[in-house]
N, C-alpha and C positions, 0 to 999 in steps of 0.2 A: 544447738547449732554452734559449732566451734570454728574459730578462725585462728590458725596457727601463727605465732610470731607477731600478734597484733598488740601493740602497746596501748595503754589507756589514753595517751595523747592522740594516737591515730584514730582510736574509736570515737573520741570526742570530736575530732576534726570531721569524721564521717557524719556524725549526728548533725553538726552545724551545716554541712553541705546539703544533707537531706532536708533540713528545715528550710533552707533557702530555696529549695526546689519545689516546695509545696505550692500546688496550684498550677505548675508548669509541666507541660508534657516532656520537655527536655531542657535541663539547666546545665550550661557549660560555664566553668570557672577558669579565669586566668590565674597565673601564679601569684600575681599581685593581689587579687581578690582573696585568695586562700591565705595569704600572710596575715590578713585581718582576723581570720578564724583560728589561727594557730598560736598557742602560747609561746612556743619556742620557734619563732619564724626562721631562725638560722638553720634549723634542721627540718624545714618543711618538706624538702624533697625526699628525705628519709622516710617520713610518715606517709607521703603519697605512694612511695614504692611499697611500703607495707600493705597499704590498701589495694594497690594494683596486684600484688602477689596473692591476695585473697579475693580477687575479682570484685572488690567493693568500689573500685574506681576504674573508669576506662579513659584512655587518652583519646583525644580528637584533634583534628587539624582544621584551622581556619586561616587560609593563606599560609604565611610562614610562622604563624603563632600556634603553639601547642596549648590545648585546653584540656580540662579534666571534667569528667561527668560522673557523678555519684551513682552507685547501683544499690538497690535495696538488698537487705540480707536474704530475702527469699530468692531473688534472682541470682545472687552470688552463690547461694547454696546449690542451686541447680547446676551451675557451671562447675563447681568444685567436684560434683559427682560424675562429671563427664571425662571421657578420654581427651587427649590433646586435640585430636582431629575433630571430635564432636564439639568441643568448646570453641574451636576456631570457626567452624561452620555456623554454630548457633549464634555467636557474637556477630558474624557477618550478616546473618538474616535479621537479627535483632536491630542492627544499626539502620536498616531500611524502613523500620516502623510499619505503618499501615499501607505503604506502597509496595512492599514485598520485593523479591529479587528472584531471577530465574537461574537455573543451574549453571549456564555458561558464565554468568557474572560471578557466581560463587566460586567457580573453578579459577577464574582469572584473579580474584581478590585473595583467595587463600593459597594459590599456587599448588593445590592438591591435584592428584591424578583424578581423571573423570570417574574411574571405578571407585576410588576412595570417597569422592563426593557423593555419589549415588548411594553407596553403602551407608555412609554417615547420615544422609538425609532420611533413609529408610528407618534407621535406628531412632532418630529423633522423632519421626512421625509415630512410630510404634509406642513411644512414651508420651505422646500427646504434648510435646513441647513445641512442635511446629505443625503447620498444615499447608496444603496446597490449595490455591484458589484459581478461578478462571479470570483471565483478563480480557476485557472487551476490545482492547487495542491490539493485543497479540493473542488471539484465541488458540494458536498452536503451541504456545509456551505454557509451562507449568510455573506459576509464581508461588514462592514460599514466603510465609510470614509466621510470627509467633502465634501459637495456638489460640490465645485468649483475645487477640486483636480482631477488629472488624476491618475489612478492606476499605481503602479510601475510594472516593467517587471516581478517581482516575482509573482504578482497577475495575470497579463494578459498572461504571457508566452512570452512576448516580441513580436517581429515582426513575429515570426513563427506561431502565433495563430490568428485566426479570429473568433470572437464570441465564445471564449473559446475552439475552435476546431483547432487542428493542420492543417495548410493549406499545404497539401502535394504538390499540384500543384504549389503553389508559391515557395516552397522550391526546388522542382525538377527543375523548370525553372531557378532559381538562380544558382543552382549547374551547370547546363548545360552552362549558360552564363559565369560563372567563369572559367569553364574548357576550353571552346572554346577560351576565351581570353588568357589563359595560353598556349594553343596549338600554337596560333599565335606568341607568344613570345618565344616559345621553339624550333621551327623547322623552317628552311628557307622555304619560300613559293615559289612554282613554278607558272608559268602562266597557268598551266593546269587546267582543270575543277576540282573543289573540289571533285567530285565524283570519280576521278581517283587517284589511290594510287600507287606510284612507288614501285618496288620490293626491293629497297635498302633504308634503313633508312637515311634520310637527317639530318645532325647534324651540329651545330655550333662548331667552334674550342674550345679546352679545356679552353682557356682563356676568353671565352665569359662570360659576366656579365650582359646580358640583360634580364635575367629571371625576371618576375614581382615580386615586393614586395607586402605585404599585403596592404600597403597604396595605391599603384598604382592600385591594383585590386579594392579596395574600391572606388577610384576616378572613375574608369571605370563604376562600377555598379551604382554609384550615378548619373553620368552625361549622361549615355547612354539612360536613360528614360525607364528602364525596371521595376522600382519599382512602386508599387501601390502608389496612390497619398498621402495617409496618412502614408505610411510605412517609417520608419527611421532605417537605419542600421549603426551601428558603426563599427570601424575597428576590434574590438573584434568579432563581429558577422561574419565578413568576414573571419577572421581566423578560426572560427568554421566551416564554409563551406569548407575552404581549407583542414582542418583536416579530414573532412568526405571524401573528394575526395582522400586524402592520404590513408585512411583506405580502400577505394575501389580500390586502386592501379591505380588511374587515375592521381594522382600528386605525386611528390616526393619533399622532402625538399632539398633546396640547400643553401649554404652559412650560415651554422649553423642555419637553420630554418628561415632566413631572407627573402629568396626567394622561389618560388615554380616553378617547371618545370613539364610540362606534360610528362607522360610516353609514350613510343612508343607502349607499350602494350595497353594502353588506346586508342591510335589512331587506331590501328588495330581492336580493339573491336568495336569502333564506325563505322569503315568501314564495318565490317561484319554485324552490325545491319542495316545499311542503304541499303546494297546490298542484305540482306536476305540470305547470304551464307558466309561460312568461307573464309577468305583471303588465297589464294594460289598463291605464286609467279609464279609458272609454268603456271597457267591459265591466267596470264597477259602477257605472251610471245606469239609470233606467233605460235610456235609449240604446246604450251599448249592449245590454243584456236582452233587449226586446227582440222577439223572433221576427217582428215585422219591420225591423230597422232597414233592411235592404229595399223593401217596397217603398217606405217613406223616402229614402234617399233617391230613388228613381223618380219620384214625383216632385222633387225639388228640395231645397234646403230643409234640413230637419230643424224643427223648432217646437217649443213646448206649447205655443198658442194653437197649433193645428193638430196636436197629438190627441188621438181619441182614446189612448190607453192610459193617459196620465192619471185620471181619476182612480183607475184600478190600482196603479202603483202606490198612490198616496193614501188609499183607503185604509182605515185602521183594521187590524186583524179581526176576523170573525170570532166572536165569543162562543165557545162550545159549552153545552150544558154539562 
């Protein structure tokens, strides 16, 4: 890999710039910063020009200040093998990173004719240097980015979208999982069947601080194995889910929004949906479920002292051989 007209001082300056960039997606240097890296600071701009001529440094603008960004040897070699139009379009696409850019913006920034832009894009695609992706915000536009990059959440819609379509089943499944986890941490659990619901709301004491935090909910969702294999959710994504449940009156914020508690209203609503009928505390008592309740009510106030069926209700289950 050869770079014409590149002095040893310029090569050393480039190495120092790349070392300073380690661990950063994009590192921009001011002229003052680069003077510290250059042995011959008085000729700094000469060496920067050498690097720019070999595509090893790109200029950038921040307000009125000119900055310089180092480019790896591999990326620079790709540009060196391109025609002038290809290099211009490639660098325009490269500058947008994982957000990508559409053809109209490429045409405006490069000042190339539409036909030239389309022909150049086709050539770069055929060499697998760039690729087109779908944008959920602008589905009619073709967005272009470097071939090896993964689109940002702004482009793909994040974990809530699959093939640019909102995955309603995935979202609803996550919402239910988050809500059930919060229910378990919000109300004391009985040994009874989950399908049975007591007539009286069970609650923890006022000083209870065991309601789940967003971090705990995130850990649960991540570790329980309900996510799709390639899905990645951050803590912010989980908070968005919790806020949807708050809007639906299924969760409420506690401890200044640091924790979430399931609402009893939501528990009752879930019970009604599973049973296919509205929850009625009377129906869960012996008298409410008794087929003779209406007859008893006609004969006067219903009370346990006069009930002839009470012994049958309270009798232990018959043991079968």
